[in-house]
C-alpha positions in Angstrom: -0.3 0.0 0.0 1.4 3.5 -0.9 2.4 5.9 1.9 1.7 9.7 2.2 4.8 11.3 0.6 3.7 13.8 3.1 5.0 12.4 6.8 2.6 14.3 9.7 4.2 16.6 11.7 5.6 15.7 14.9 4.7 17.7 18.0 7.0 18.5 21.4 5.3 16.0 22.8 6.4 13.0 20.1 3.1 12.6 18.9 2.0 13.0 15.4 -0.7 15.3 13.6 -3.8 14.0 12.9 -3.8 13.9 9.3 -6.1 17.4 7.4 -8.5 17.1 4.7 -6.1 17.8 2.2 -3.8 14.9 3.2 -6.9 12.7 2.7 -7.6 13.2 -1.0 -3.8 12.9 -1.3 -3.7 10.1 0.2 -6.6 8.8 -2.3 -5.6 10.5 -5.2 -2.1 9.0 -5.2 -3.7 5.5 -4.0 -6.3 5.6 -7.0 -3.5 5.5 -9.5 -2.0 2.5 -7.9 -3.6 0.1 -11.6 -2.4 -3.2 -9.6 -4.2 -2.3 -6.7 -7.3 -0.8 -8.1 -7.5 -4.0 -10.6 -7.1 -6.4 -7.7 -10.8 -5.4 -5.9 -12.9 -7.9 -6.2 -16.0 -6.8 -8.5 -19.4 -8.9 -7.4 -22.2 -8.0 -10.1 -24.9 -7.7 -7.2 -23.7 -5.8 -4.5 -20.3 -3.5 -3.4 -17.0 -5.4 -2.8 -14.6 -3.3 -0.9 -10.9 -3.9 1.2 -9.7 -1.8 3.6 -6.5 0.2 3.3 -3.8 1.6 5.6 -4.5 5.1 5.4 -2.1 8.1 6.5 -1.2 8.7 10.4 -3.9 6.1 11.4 -6.9 7.0 9.1 -9.8 4.2 8.0 -9.1 3.9 4.3 -11.1 1.4 1.5 -10.8 0.4 -1.9 -14.7 0.3 -2.8 -16.0 -1.9 -6.0 -19.5 -0.5 -6.9 -21.8 -2.5 -9.4 -24.3 -0.7 -12.0 -27.2 1.2 -10.1 -26.1 0.6 -6.1 -25.4 3.6 -3.7 -25.1 4.2 -0.3 -28.1 6.3 0.6 -28.1 9.2 2.7 -25.5 9.6 5.3 -22.2 11.5 7.5 -19.6 10.2 9.0 -20.7 11.8 12.4 -16.6 13.6 13.4 -14.3 12.5 10.7 -13.1 14.1 8.1 -12.9 12.5 4.7 -11.5 12.4 1.0 -12.3 10.0 -2.1 -11.9 9.7 -5.3 -13.3 7.8 -8.3 -10.6 5.5 -9.6 -12.4 4.0 -12.9 -15.8 3.8 -13.9 -17.9 7.4 -12.8 -20.1 8.2 -9.3 -22.4 10.8 -8.8 -22.1 12.5 -5.4 -25.3 13.8 -3.9 -24.6 16.6 -0.5 -26.6 19.1 1.2 -24.8 22.2 1.7 -25.9 23.0 5.0 -24.8 22.4 8.5 -27.0 19.9 10.2 -27.6 19.4 14.3 -25.8 16.8 15.5 -27.8 15.6 17.9 -31.5 15.4 19.2 -33.7 15.2 16.0 -35.5 13.0 13.9 -36.6 15.1 11.4 -35.3 17.9 9.6 -37.1 20.4 7.4 -34.1 21.4 4.8 -34.1 24.9 3.1 -34.4 25.1 -0.9 -31.0 25.5 -2.2 -29.2 22.9 -0.4 -28.7 20.5 -3.0 -25.4 20.0 -4.2 -24.6 16.8 -7.3 -21.3 16.3 -8.6 -20.2 14.2 -10.9 -16.8 12.0 -10.3 -15.3 10.4 -12.8 -11.8 9.0 -12.8 -9.2 11.3 -11.4 -12.0 13.3 -10.1 -12.8 13.6 -6.1 -13.0 16.0 -2.8 -12.7 16.2 0.7 -14.9 16.6 3.2 -15.4 17.9 7.1 -17.1 16.4 9.9 -20.8 16.0 9.5 -20.9 16.4 5.6 -24.5 14.5 4.7 -24.2 13.2 1.5 -24.8 9.9 -1.1 -22.8 8.3 -3.3 -24.2 6.8 -6.5 -22.9 4.6 -9.3 -26.0 5.7 -12.2 -24.2 3.7 -15.0 -26.4 1.0 -16.3 -23.4 -1.3 -17.4 -20.0 -0.3 -15.9 -18.5 -0.7 -12.5 -17.2 1.7 -10.8 -14.0 1.7 -8.2 -13.4 4.6 -5.5 -10.5 4.7 -2.8 -12.0 6.8 0.4 -10.2 7.9 3.8 -11.3 9.0 7.1 -9.6 10.5 9.9 -10.5 9.8 12.8 -11.2 6.4 12.2 -15.1 6.1 11.8 -16.9 6.0 15.5 -20.2 6.0 13.4 -22.4 6.7 10.8 -25.6 8.2 11.0 -28.3 6.6 8.0 -31.1 9.1 6.7 -33.7 8.8 4.6 -35.1 11.8 2.7 -38.7 12.7 1.1 -38.6 15.9 -1.0 -36.6 18.4 1.4 -37.6 16.5 4.8 -34.4 14.3 5.9 -35.2 11.3 8.4 -32.8 10.2 11.0 -33.0 6.3 10.4 -30.4 4.2 12.2 -26.9 5.2 13.6 -23.5 2.4 12.7 -21.3 1.9 14.7 -17.8 -0.2 13.9 -19.0 -3.3 15.2 -21.9 -3.1 13.3 -19.4 -3.5 10.1 -17.6 -6.7 11.1 
C-alpha cells in the first residue's frame, strides 16, 4: 500500500498530528493511481465490494467497488473528516450544503437551495469536513466504478438518513462493530 509522501509533523510530545483533509485527498489520489491495486479488487455484479487499506496517520481507508445502479443512501461520517476519489468508472455525489444539528433530532425540513450534485469521473474526487451529509451513486447501467476513501479519525459511527422531498429523517446509527 502506498504511504503518504507528506509525513505528519511530530509535536513536542513526540506524537504525530492528525492527517488533514488535504492529506487524505492526496492519499486517495495516489492510491487510485495504483492501477495494480485497483485491478485487484474483486467486483461483484450484485453488491458493493470493499477492501480495507492502511491510511495515513492512523486514518481509516477503503477501496470500494460499485456495481451498476448501486449507492450508499444518505449518510454522514459523524466527527470524521474525509476524502474520496473515483479510480475507475463514474460516481455521482449528492450532498447538502448545510450544517445539520448533530444530535437531538429525528426529522428535519431542509431549506431550498441546499442540494449539490457532483459528477466524479475517474481521477476526480473531493475532501469534506465533519458532519458532511451525502449519498454516493453509480448511476451507470453497464459499468462498475471503483473508488478510494479515507477518514480521520477512523469512523466512530455513520448516521443513515431517508429523504422525501425536503424532509430528512434520521433512520439509524451504525457503529464499527455493526460492519464486521
